[in-house]
Each structure stands twice: as structure tokens, then as C-alpha cells.
C-alpha positions as CSV (number, residue, x, y, z in Angstrom):
1,X,28.7,13.6,-58.9
2,X,28.8,14.0,-62.6
3,X,27.1,11.8,-65.2
4,X,28.2,11.3,-68.7
5,X,28.6,8.6,-71.3
6,X,32.0,7.1,-71.7
7,X,33.4,3.8,-73.0
8,X,34.0,1.2,-70.4
9,X,37.6,0.8,-69.2
10,X,38.8,-2.7,-70.0
11,X,39.1,-4.9,-67.0
12,X,42.2,-6.4,-68.6
13,X,44.2,-3.2,-68.7
14,X,47.6,-4.2,-67.4
15,X,48.6,-3.0,-64.0
16,X,51.9,-1.4,-63.4
17,X,52.4,-3.2,-60.1
18,X,55.0,-5.8,-59.5
19,X,53.0,-9.0,-59.0
20,X,56.1,-11.1,-58.0
21,X,56.7,-8.8,-55.1
22,X,53.1,-9.4,-53.9
23,X,53.5,-13.1,-54.3
24,X,56.6,-13.3,-52.0
25,X,54.9,-11.3,-49.2
26,X,51.5,-13.0,-49.4
27,X,48.2,-11.5,-48.3
28,X,47.2,-11.6,-44.6
29,X,44.5,-9.0,-44.4
30,X,46.4,-5.7,-44.8
31,X,47.1,-3.9,-48.0
32,X,49.4,-1.1,-49.2
33,X,49.8,0.8,-52.4
34,X,47.5,2.3,-55.0
35,X,46.5,1.0,-58.4
36,X,46.4,3.3,-61.3
37,X,44.0,1.1,-63.2
38,X,41.4,-1.7,-62.6
39,X,43.0,-4.9,-61.4
40,X,43.1,-7.5,-64.2
41,X,43.6,-11.2,-63.9
42,X,47.2,-12.1,-62.8
43,X,48.2,-8.5,-62.2
44,X,48.0,-7.5,-58.6
45,X,49.4,-4.9,-56.2
46,X,52.0,-5.4,-53.5
47,X,50.8,-6.6,-50.2
48,X,52.6,-6.4,-46.9
49,X,52.0,-9.1,-44.3
50,X,50.0,-7.9,-41.3
51,X,50.9,-8.8,-37.7
52,X,47.7,-10.7,-37.3
53,X,46.4,-13.3,-39.7
54,X,42.9,-12.6,-41.0
55,X,40.2,-15.0,-40.1
56,X,36.7,-15.3,-41.5
57,X,34.7,-12.2,-40.5
58,X,37.6,-11.0,-38.4
59,X,37.0,-7.3,-39.3
60,X,33.4,-7.6,-38.6
61,X,33.8,-9.5,-35.3
62,X,36.4,-7.0,-34.1
63,X,33.9,-4.2,-34.6
64,X,31.4,-6.0,-32.5
65,X,33.7,-6.9,-29.6
66,X,35.9,-3.9,-29.4
67,X,35.4,-0.8,-27.2
68,X,33.2,2.0,-28.5
69,X,34.6,3.9,-31.4
70,X,35.9,7.4,-30.6
71,X,34.4,10.4,-32.5
72,X,37.6,10.8,-34.4
73,X,37.6,7.2,-35.5
74,X,33.9,7.2,-36.2
75,X,34.2,10.1,-38.7
76,X,36.5,8.0,-40.9
77,X,33.5,5.8,-42.0
78,X,33.0,6.5,-45.7
79,X,30.1,8.9,-46.5
80,X,28.1,7.9,-43.4
81,X,26.3,10.9,-42.1
82,X,25.5,11.3,-38.4
83,X,21.8,10.7,-39.3
84,X,22.6,7.5,-41.2
85,X,24.8,6.2,-38.3
86,X,22.0,6.9,-35.9
87,X,19.5,5.0,-38.0
88,X,21.9,2.0,-38.1
89,X,22.5,1.9,-34.4
90,X,18.9,2.2,-33.3
91,X,15.9,-0.1,-33.7
92,X,13.1,2.1,-35.1
93,X,12.1,1.3,-38.7
94,X,12.6,3.8,-41.6
95,X,9.6,5.2,-43.4
96,X,9.9,7.4,-46.5
97,X,7.5,10.3,-46.7
98,X,6.1,11.6,-50.0
99,X,8.5,14.5,-50.0
100,X,11.5,12.0,-50.1
101,X,12.5,12.6,-46.5
102,X,12.9,9.7,-44.1
103,X,11.1,9.5,-40.8
104,X,11.3,7.1,-37.8
105,X,8.6,5.3,-36.0
106,X,9.3,4.1,-32.5
107,X,7.4,1.3,-30.7
108,X,6.8,1.4,-27.0
109,X,5.7,-2.2,-27.0
110,X,8.2,-4.0,-24.8
111,X,7.3,-7.4,-26.3
112,X,8.5,-6.3,-29.8
113,X,12.1,-7.2,-29.0
114,X,11.2,-10.8,-28.5
115,X,9.5,-11.3,-31.8
116,X,11.0,-14.1,-33.9
117,X,13.3,-13.8,-36.8
118,X,10.7,-15.3,-39.1
119,X,8.6,-12.2,-38.4
120,X,11.5,-10.0,-39.5
121,X,12.2,-8.4,-36.1
122,X,15.3,-8.5,-33.9
123,X,16.2,-7.9,-30.3
124,X,18.0,-4.6,-29.7
125,X,21.3,-6.5,-29.1
126,X,21.0,-8.4,-32.4
127,X,20.0,-5.2,-34.2
128,X,23.1,-3.4,-33.0
129,X,25.4,-6.3,-33.9
130,X,24.0,-6.4,-37.5
131,X,24.3,-2.6,-37.7
132,X,27.9,-2.8,-36.5
133,X,28.7,-5.4,-39.2
134,X,27.4,-3.0,-41.8
135,X,29.6,-0.2,-40.5
136,X,32.6,-2.6,-40.6
137,X,32.0,-3.7,-44.1
138,X,31.5,-0.2,-45.4
139,X,34.7,0.9,-43.7
140,X,36.6,-1.9,-45.2
141,X,35.3,-1.0,-48.6
142,X,36.4,2.6,-48.1
143,X,39.9,1.4,-47.2
144,X,40.2,-0.9,-50.2
145,X,38.9,1.7,-52.6
146,X,41.3,4.4,-51.2
147,X,44.3,2.1,-51.6
148,X,43.6,0.5,-54.9
149,X,41.1,2.6,-56.8
150,X,41.8,6.1,-55.7
151,X,43.0,7.2,-59.1
152,X,40.0,6.1,-61.1
153,X,37.6,8.6,-62.6
154,X,34.9,9.8,-60.2
155,X,32.5,10.4,-63.0
156,X,29.5,8.0,-62.8
157,X,28.2,7.0,-66.2
158,X,25.0,5.2,-67.2
159,X,27.2,2.1,-67.7
160,X,28.2,2.1,-64.0
161,X,24.6,1.8,-62.9
162,X,23.5,-0.7,-65.5
163,X,23.0,-3.4,-62.9
164,X,21.0,-1.4,-60.4
165,X,17.3,-2.0,-60.2
166,X,14.8,0.6,-58.9
167,X,12.0,0.1,-56.4
168,X,10.5,3.6,-56.0
169,X,7.9,2.9,-53.3
170,X,10.4,2.0,-50.6
171,X,13.2,4.0,-52.3
172,X,15.6,1.0,-52.9
173,X,18.3,0.5,-55.4
174,X,19.5,-3.1,-55.7
175,X,22.7,-4.1,-57.6
176,X,22.1,-7.5,-59.0
177,X,24.8,-10.1,-58.4
178,X,23.8,-13.3,-60.1
179,X,24.2,-16.5,-58.0
180,X,23.9,-14.5,-54.8
181,X,20.2,-14.5,-54.2
182,X,19.5,-12.3,-57.3
183,X,16.3,-14.0,-58.4
184,X,14.7,-13.9,-55.0
185,X,15.7,-10.3,-54.4
186,X,14.0,-9.3,-57.7
187,X,10.9,-11.2,-56.6
188,X,10.9,-9.4,-53.3
189,X,11.3,-6.0,-55.0
190,X,8.3,-6.8,-57.3
191,X,6.2,-7.6,-54.2
192,X,7.3,-4.4,-52.4
193,X,6.2,-2.5,-55.5
194,X,2.7,-4.0,-55.1
195,X,2.9,-5.8,-58.5
196,X,2.5,-9.3,-57.0
197,X,0.9,-10.7,-53.9
198,X,3.8,-12.8,-52.9
199,X,7.3,-13.9,-54.1
200,X,6.2,-17.6,-54.6
201,X,3.8,-16.6,-57.4
202,X,6.6,-15.0,-59.5
203,X,8.3,-17.4,-61.9
204,X,12.0,-17.1,-62.7
205,X,11.6,-15.7,-66.2
206,X,9.1,-13.2,-64.9
207,X,11.5,-11.9,-62.3
208,X,14.2,-11.4,-64.9
209,X,12.0,-10.4,-67.8
210,X,12.3,-6.6,-67.3
211,X,8.6,-6.0,-67.3
212,X,8.2,-5.2,-63.6
213,X,11.6,-3.8,-62.5
214,X,13.3,-0.9,-64.2
215,X,17.1,-0.5,-64.4
216,X,18.5,2.8,-63.1
217,X,20.3,3.5,-66.4
218,X,17.0,3.8,-68.2
219,X,16.3,7.1,-66.4
220,X,17.5,10.5,-67.5
221,X,20.5,12.1,-65.8
222,X,18.3,13.9,-63.2
223,X,16.5,10.7,-62.4
224,X,19.6,8.7,-62.0
225,X,21.4,11.2,-59.7
226,X,18.3,11.9,-57.6
227,X,18.0,8.2,-56.8
228,X,21.7,7.7,-56.2
229,X,21.6,10.5,-53.7
230,X,18.4,9.7,-51.9
231,X,17.6,6.0,-52.1
232,X,19.0,3.1,-50.1
233,X,21.6,1.3,-52.2
234,X,22.3,-2.3,-51.4
235,X,24.0,-5.4,-52.8
236,X,24.5,-9.0,-51.7
237,X,27.7,-10.8,-52.3
238,X,28.9,-14.4,-52.2
239,X,32.2,-16.3,-51.8
240,X,33.7,-15.7,-55.2
241,X,34.8,-19.2,-56.3
242,X,31.6,-20.7,-54.9
243,X,29.6,-18.2,-56.9
244,X,31.7,-19.1,-60.0
245,X,31.1,-22.8,-59.5
246,X,27.4,-22.2,-59.0
247,X,27.3,-20.3,-62.3
248,X,29.1,-23.1,-64.2
249,X,26.7,-25.7,-62.9
250,X,23.7,-23.7,-63.8
251,X,24.6,-22.3,-67.2
252,X,27.0,-24.9,-68.7
253,X,26.8,-28.2,-66.8
254,X,23.0,-28.3,-66.8
255,X,20.8,-28.1,-69.9
256,X,20.7,-24.5,-71.1
257,X,20.4,-23.9,-74.9
258,X,21.2,-20.2,-74.8
259,X,24.4,-20.5,-72.8
260,X,25.5,-23.7,-74.5
261,X,25.1,-22.0,-77.9
262,X,26.6,-18.7,-77.0
263,X,29.4,-19.9,-74.7
264,X,29.7,-23.6,-75.0
265,X,30.5,-23.8,-78.7
266,X,33.4,-21.4,-78.7
267,X,34.8,-22.8,-75.4
268,X,34.8,-26.3,-76.7
269,X,36.2,-25.2,-80.1
270,X,39.2,-23.4,-78.5
271,X,40.1,-25.5,-75.5
272,X,39.2,-29.1,-76.4
273,X,41.5,-31.3,-78.3
274,X,39.7,-33.2,-81.1
275,X,36.1,-32.2,-80.2
276,X,33.3,-34.2,-81.7
277,X,31.1,-32.7,-84.4
278,X,28.1,-33.0,-82.0
279,X,29.9,-31.1,-79.2
280,X,30.9,-28.3,-81.7
281,X,27.3,-28.2,-83.0
282,X,25.5,-28.1,-79.6
283,X,28.0,-26.7,-77.2
284,X,26.9,-29.3,-74.7
285,X,29.3,-30.8,-72.1
286,X,31.7,-28.0,-71.4
287,X,34.0,-29.4,-68.6
288,X,34.9,-27.4,-65.5
289,X,38.6,-27.4,-66.6
290,X,37.6,-25.9,-70.0
291,X,35.5,-23.3,-68.2
292,X,38.5,-22.3,-66.1
293,X,40.7,-22.1,-69.1
294,X,38.2,-19.8,-70.7
295,X,38.1,-17.5,-67.7
296,X,41.9,-17.3,-67.4
297,X,42.4,-16.6,-71.1
298,X,43.1,-12.9,-71.8
299,X,42.1,-13.6,-75.4
300,X,38.8,-15.3,-74.7
301,X,36.9,-16.6,-77.7
302,X,33.7,-15.0,-76.3
303,X,33.3,-12.2,-73.8
304,X,32.5,-12.3,-70.1
305,X,29.0,-12.8,-68.6
306,X,27.3,-11.3,-65.7
307,X,27.0,-14.6,-63.9
308,X,30.7,-15.0,-63.5
309,X,32.1,-11.5,-63.8
310,X,33.7,-10.0,-60.7
311,X,31.2,-8.5,-58.3
312,X,33.2,-5.2,-58.0
313,X,32.9,-4.9,-61.8
314,X,29.1,-5.4,-61.7
315,X,28.4,-3.0,-58.8
316,X,31.2,-0.5,-58.9
317,X,31.4,0.0,-55.1
318,X,34.3,2.5,-55.3
319,X,32.1,4.9,-57.3
320,X,28.7,4.1,-55.7
321,X,28.4,4.5,-52.0
322,X,26.3,1.5,-51.0
323,X,24.4,1.8,-47.7
324,X,24.2,-1.9,-47.2
325,X,26.5,-4.8,-48.2
326,X,24.9,-8.1,-47.4
327,X,26.3,-11.6,-47.6
328,X,24.7,-14.7,-49.2
329,X,26.1,-16.8,-46.4
330,X,23.9,-15.1,-43.9
331,X,21.1,-14.2,-46.3
332,X,18.0,-14.9,-44.1
333,X,19.1,-12.7,-41.2
334,X,20.7,-9.9,-43.2
335,X,17.9,-9.7,-45.8
336,X,15.3,-9.4,-43.0
337,X,17.4,-6.7,-41.3
338,X,17.5,-4.7,-44.5
339,X,13.8,-5.1,-45.1
340,X,13.1,-3.8,-41.6
341,X,15.5,-0.9,-42.2
342,X,13.5,-0.1,-45.3
343,X,10.2,-0.2,-43.5
344,X,8.9,-3.1,-45.5
345,X,5.7,-4.8,-44.1
346,X,6.6,-7.4,-41.5
347,X,5.1,-10.2,-43.6
348,X,7.5,-9.5,-46.4
349,X,10.7,-11.6,-46.2
350,X,13.1,-12.9,-48.8
351,X,12.1,-16.3,-50.1
352,X,14.7,-19.1,-50.0
353,X,13.4,-21.5,-52.6
354,X,15.5,-22.7,-55.5
355,X,13.5,-22.8,-58.7
356,X,16.2,-23.6,-61.3
357,X,17.5,-27.2,-61.3
358,X,15.7,-27.8,-57.9
359,X,17.0,-31.4,-57.8
360,X,20.6,-30.2,-57.6
361,X,22.1,-29.5,-54.2
362,X,23.0,-25.9,-53.6
363,X,26.6,-25.1,-54.4
364,X,28.5,-25.3,-51.1
365,X,32.1,-25.2,-49.9
366,X,32.4,-28.9,-50.2
367,X,31.0,-28.9,-53.7
368,X,33.3,-26.1,-54.7
369,X,36.3,-28.0,-53.5
370,X,35.3,-31.1,-55.5
371,X,35.1,-29.0,-58.7
372,X,38.4,-27.4,-58.1
373,X,40.0,-30.8,-57.5
374,X,39.6,-31.2,-61.3
375,X,42.1,-28.4,-62.1
376,X,45.8,-28.0,-61.3
377,X,47.2,-26.1,-58.3
378,X,48.4,-23.3,-60.6
379,X,44.9,-23.0,-62.1
380,X,43.4,-22.8,-58.6
381,X,45.9,-20.0,-57.7
382,X,45.1,-18.1,-60.9
383,X,41.4,-18.4,-60.3
384,X,41.9,-17.0,-56.8
385,X,43.9,-14.2,-58.4
386,X,41.2,-13.6,-60.9
387,X,38.7,-12.8,-58.2
388,X,41.3,-11.3,-55.8
389,X,39.7,-7.9,-55.7
390,X,36.4,-9.4,-54.6
391,X,38.2,-11.4,-51.8
392,X,39.7,-8.1,-50.6
393,X,36.7,-5.8,-50.8
394,X,34.2,-8.2,-49.3
395,X,36.5,-9.8,-46.7
396,X,36.5,-13.4,-47.8
397,X,39.3,-15.7,-46.7
398,X,41.4,-17.9,-49.0
399,X,39.4,-20.9,-50.1
400,X,42.4,-23.3,-50.3
401,X,45.3,-23.8,-48.0
402,X,47.9,-23.9,-50.7
403,X,47.1,-20.4,-52.1
404,X,49.5,-17.6,-51.6
């Protein structure tokens, strides 16, 4: 891999694909064609209908229930070495030696398989199922990247790794995806680094303040490439529209002077008819419909923000070969699985507390649907289109029945 500085390619570069053709066929889980540029809002490739309708987790479940994969099929898994595959399919934990090489420690204690999830351990059957899920997700990512991002530059720049945080002790690289457990993962990395006794003692602003965790793009070229090649790279994702609603509630609906000033003012100014002087002055009270209008506007009055940007734009999974792709919807189990893979102490688990706006209910499917009932059917479709690449890459199903 090469590393150099280059300007970011605009996400809103127009695609040459015929979107109308894709509309007529619809998406059912299979994809065809190649994009010559990043997929912008409202510009998407052609999709051919598959013979079997996709269901939630269908790819992952099929991996778990199907017959063993043949050697020929197994070799199609993207960048997974024989050694890595062996580590995924067996239960010993990974330990990193001082020379950078990984070693395995095996336990002969027959009672270890019965330890509870709270302790961070799994039965061999559960371990294998979780490992198979990871292989399925990485294979899906390989397929999507090959079909829609095969022509992008393979050069990794410092910009591409701007959202990766480094934990050197356990050799971890975490791509932050806000509103998908980001704060608690940063707390956990700080604990793993030995900089705090527990995650509960780390305040929200401390976790995000930049004092304890270093971004990968702050290293020199050699340091960046060494870590990309030798560290465990992981990310956690969330249902795209649910994540977007969570971001709106946190940053624009609830009190937040920074976001109301930076985003609220220009959004109200452009999309509200006859705004009051107070609204223009404070940026308070952005409605969900106004937020949707802002996201769908290719001439936005203010740029995008990491809290609602597409996950594939934040983490660049077609350039960076992630070893682990977790899901917010199964955070407890999958975070513990990753921590055990990394060789973390058994008492270290990902916290689950919510420290911002704790009185609010967590954004759920029901809450997401209530917010989207405030916008038109066309706007719902366009928002799905906006996050369409994330839906494809991370195997999320359509959130509304009337989407095509």
C-alpha cells in the first residue's frame, strides 16, 4: 500500500449509472455492475433482482447453517490469511508479543466453556458462530467493494485514516462511528491502554478530548503503514436511518450550543419559511423535516458532520481491510467477542451506560419510524437512497415497506 496526501474526492460526484433502471428492478440482496466514482445521494447503480429475498442477517445466518466451505470457496474471503482464519475459528485468545507477533494461549480447563457472557467468555459453539458471522460480513464487504468501488484509487492517504484511533498495548485500530457505541469504545480503549481504572470513571468530554487516544493520521508514513499492516482493525456499525435519527436528537433536538450555532442557524435560515429572529439568532428548534431537507440538498448551507455522514465514508472499508465488523444491535456479545480475541483482561467489557441526555430513551426502530412519519414518502425514499451504500455493505434491510 502507498501513502500520500491527496484532496478528498467529493462524495457528491455524479455517478454515470442509470438510477431509473435500478428503481425499476429494485434491490433484493444481489448486485451487479461497477461504479466509477463514489456513490452520491440519489445516484445509484443498477441492481438485478435475486431469486431469494434478503432477510435480516440472511447472509450471516446462511454462513452458520450451511455445509462447510470448500477450500476453493474459502480462499475467496478477502485478505484473510490461513493464520487469521484459524484464529477466528478456534477459541484460544490472542496475545501480542513485544516483537509484534501474535501468539495463542490454550486453556485445558474444561469449565472455561461454561463461563458466563458477563465474564467475556463463550462456549466453543457460540465462539464458532460469532467467528462465522465475521467471515460472512467480511466476504460481503469484499463483494460490494469489488462491484461498486473497484475503480477507486488504492492509495491510502492520511485523510482515509483520520477516524482511526490507536491503542498500541493490545495493537488495536478503532474506526469511530458516532452514534454506534463510539464513546464507550473510546472509554474501553483508554482502559486497555492503562490510562484509567475503569470506563465508568471517564467522562464523555474526556473520552473525546484527544488527550488519551491518538488518531492514526498523526503518525508518520512508516507508523501508519506499520499499524495498518499489523494491528487488529475494527469498526461497529448501526442501522443507518436509526443512527441518523439518534444524531438529530442528540445534536439538534436537545440543547447543544455548538451544533445549534454551527448547523442550526444555517439550516433554519435556508429551509424555514418566515423564521423568527430568535430562531435565526440561536439556531434552536431545527425540525426533523428541516434536518432531512438539509441532508438531501446537494447545495447544503453548511457541510456534513461525522455524526450523520455515511459510515463507509468515515471508515473507508474498501481501502482498509477491517478484521472485525461489529454491529450496534448486538453490541454486548460482539464487543466481548472482540475483546477476548484481542486478549483483553476478562474483567474488561464494553460499558453500556448512556451519559448524554440520559433521560431520553435510546433511539429504537419504533422511535425512528415516528420521526420519519413527519416527512413525505419521497423524502423517506431519498433518505434511504442517501445511506444506500451503507445498507448494502453492512447488510441492513429496508426500514420501511414502501421503499424500492
